[in-house]
C-alpha atoms as a printed R data frame, in Angstrom:
   type eleno elety resid chain resno        x      y      z
1  ATOM     1    CA   MET     A     1  -89.525 41.314 20.433
2  ATOM     2    CA   TYR     A     2  -87.321 41.976 23.738
3  ATOM     3    CA   VAL     A     3  -83.990 40.262 24.398
4  ATOM     4    CA   GLU     A     4  -82.922 40.581 28.002
5  ATOM     5    CA   LYS     A     5  -80.122 38.879 30.269
6  ATOM     6    CA   ILE     A     6  -81.586 37.680 33.322
7  ATOM     7    CA   GLU     A     7  -79.260 37.136 36.285
8  ATOM     8    CA   ILE     A     8  -80.287 34.445 39.143
9  ATOM     9    CA   GLU     A     9  -77.574 33.808 41.858
10 ATOM    10    CA   ASN     A    10  -74.761 35.096 39.578
11 ATOM    11    CA   LYS     A    11  -75.914 32.878 36.712
12 ATOM    12    CA   SER     A    12  -76.696 34.206 33.426
13 ATOM    13    CA   PHE     A    13  -79.922 33.137 31.376
14 ATOM    14    CA   LEU     A    14  -81.380 34.707 28.202
15 ATOM    15    CA   GLY     A    15  -84.835 35.969 28.252
16 ATOM    16    CA   VAL     A    16  -86.926 36.490 25.154
17 ATOM    17    CA   LYS     A    17  -90.255 38.289 25.386
18 ATOM    18    CA   VAL     A    18  -92.473 38.593 22.080
19 ATOM    19    CA   GLU     A    19  -95.561 40.843 22.149
20 ATOM    20    CA   LEU     A    20  -98.517 39.430 20.353
21 ATOM    21    CA   PRO     A    21 -101.711 41.080 19.089
22 ATOM    22    CA   SER     A    22 -104.750 40.761 21.068
23 ATOM    23    CA   SER     A    23 -103.138 38.094 23.328
24 ATOM    24    CA   PRO     A    24 -100.366 37.715 26.127
25 ATOM    25    CA   PRO     A    25  -96.933 37.786 25.238
26 ATOM    26    CA   LEU     A    26  -94.778 35.028 24.556
27 ATOM    27    CA   LEU     A    27  -92.204 34.612 27.130
28 ATOM    28    CA   LEU     A    28  -89.245 32.338 27.218
29 ATOM    29    CA   ILE     A    29  -85.778 32.066 29.373
30 ATOM    30    CA   ILE     A    30  -83.092 29.899 27.938
31 ATOM    31    CA   ALA     A    31  -80.513 28.207 30.039
32 ATOM    32    CA   LYS     A    32  -77.518 26.299 29.158
33 ATOM    33    CA   LYS     A    33  -79.058 22.801 28.913
34 ATOM    34    CA   GLY     A    34  -82.803 23.841 28.397
35 ATOM    35    CA   PHE     A    35  -85.538 26.434 28.803
36 ATOM    36    CA   VAL     A    36  -88.523 27.483 30.658
37 ATOM    37    CA   MET     A    37  -91.628 28.734 28.521
38 ATOM    38    CA   CYS     A    38  -94.831 30.172 28.854
39 ATOM    39    CA   GLY     A    39  -97.905 28.225 28.189
40 ATOM    40    CA   TYR     A    40  -97.591 28.549 24.465
41 ATOM    41    CA   LEU     A    41  -95.159 25.439 24.641
42 ATOM    42    CA   ASN     A    42  -96.226 22.643 22.942
43 ATOM    43    CA   MET     A    43  -95.130 20.081 25.305
44 ATOM    44    CA   GLU     A    44  -95.821 17.086 23.014
45 ATOM    45    CA   VAL     A    45  -93.260 18.552 20.373
46 ATOM    46    CA   ALA     A    46  -90.609 19.427 23.003
47 ATOM    47    CA   GLU     A    47  -90.823 15.815 24.259
48 ATOM    48    CA   LYS     A    48  -90.480 14.205 20.917
49 ATOM    49    CA   LEU     A    49  -87.510 16.614 20.179
50 ATOM    50    CA   GLN     A    50  -86.070 15.495 23.418
51 ATOM    51    CA   ALA     A    51  -85.678 19.011 24.726
52 ATOM    52    CA   ALA     A    52  -85.228 19.987 28.329
53 ATOM    53    CA   ALA     A    53  -88.236 22.260 28.806
54 ATOM    54    CA   ALA     A    54  -90.666 23.174 31.456
55 ATOM    55    CA   VAL     A    55  -93.936 25.238 31.089
56 ATOM    56    CA   VAL     A    56  -95.470 27.712 33.441
57 ATOM    57    CA   SER     A    57  -98.667 29.623 32.743
58 ATOM    58    CA   GLY     A    58 -100.419 32.781 33.605
59 ATOM    59    CA   VAL     A    59  -97.344 34.812 33.053
60 ATOM    60    CA   LYS     A    60  -96.967 38.242 31.550
61 ATOM    61    CA   ALA     A    61  -93.377 39.416 32.469
62 ATOM    62    CA   PHE     A    62  -89.718 37.559 33.144
63 ATOM    63    CA   GLU     A    63  -90.175 37.884 37.003
64 ATOM    64    CA   ASP     A    64  -93.646 35.875 36.580
65 ATOM    65    CA   VAL     A    65  -91.949 33.125 34.855
66 ATOM    66    CA   LEU     A    66  -89.509 33.125 37.485
67 ATOM    67    CA   GLU     A    67  -91.992 32.856 40.454
68 ATOM    68    CA   ALA     A    68  -94.508 30.719 38.825
69 ATOM    69    CA   GLU     A    69  -95.037 26.984 39.491
70 ATOM    70    CA   VAL     A    70  -93.796 24.437 36.672
71 ATOM    71    CA   LYS     A    71  -97.088 22.895 35.343
72 ATOM    72    CA   ALA     A    72  -95.229 20.407 33.158
73 ATOM    73    CA   ALA     A    73  -91.916 19.302 32.239
74 ATOM    74    CA   THR     A    74  -90.282 17.101 29.537
75 ATOM    75    CA   SER     A    75  -88.599 13.616 30.491
76 ATOM    76    CA   ARG     A    76  -85.308 15.399 29.760
77 ATOM    77    CA   ALA     A    77  -85.845 18.162 31.908
78 ATOM    78    CA   LYS     A    78  -86.873 15.655 34.688
79 ATOM    79    CA   GLU     A    79  -83.833 13.820 34.346
80 ATOM    80    CA   LEU     A    80  -82.060 17.231 35.036
81 ATOM    81    CA   GLY     A    81  -83.804 17.567 38.392
82 ATOM    82    CA   VAL     A    82  -86.799 19.649 37.123
83 ATOM    83    CA   GLU     A    83  -90.123 18.824 39.117
84 ATOM    84    CA   VAL     A    84  -93.568 19.894 38.499
85 ATOM    85    CA   GLY     A    85  -94.460 22.440 41.362
86 ATOM    86    CA   MET     A    86  -91.027 24.023 41.680
87 ATOM    87    CA   LYS     A    87  -90.801 27.632 40.771
88 ATOM    88    CA   GLY     A    88  -89.625 28.616 37.457
89 ATOM    89    CA   LYS     A    89  -86.391 30.035 38.763
90 ATOM    90    CA   GLU     A    90  -85.477 26.662 40.574
91 ATOM    91    CA   ALA     A    91  -86.172 24.773 37.192
92 ATOM    92    CA   LEU     A    92  -83.500 27.104 35.361
93 ATOM    93    CA   LYS     A    93  -81.042 26.580 37.829
94 ATOM    94    CA   LYS     A    94  -81.372 22.895 37.152
95 ATOM    95    CA   LEU     A    95  -80.976 23.581 33.629
96 ATOM    96    CA   ILE     A    96  -77.475 25.298 33.837
């Protein structure tokens, strides 16, 4: 497991990467109010738990998460300004 500080426009986020056997890595970037995660995120559970979460797919590194388009977002994330189609880094800025 790797934990890394990620900077976006002088704001700090926490990146977590878990290498998995015979599978792409699990990637998660955490902001103060929520997080952006790879396709392993169960959106139904995130919604039920009222998490401010967004999902991106096809990512293998933190930079990919930042540049990928948000494919889905929970109601709480949408209330904070996260929109489907925005880049992961833009979603994270809404979750500060």
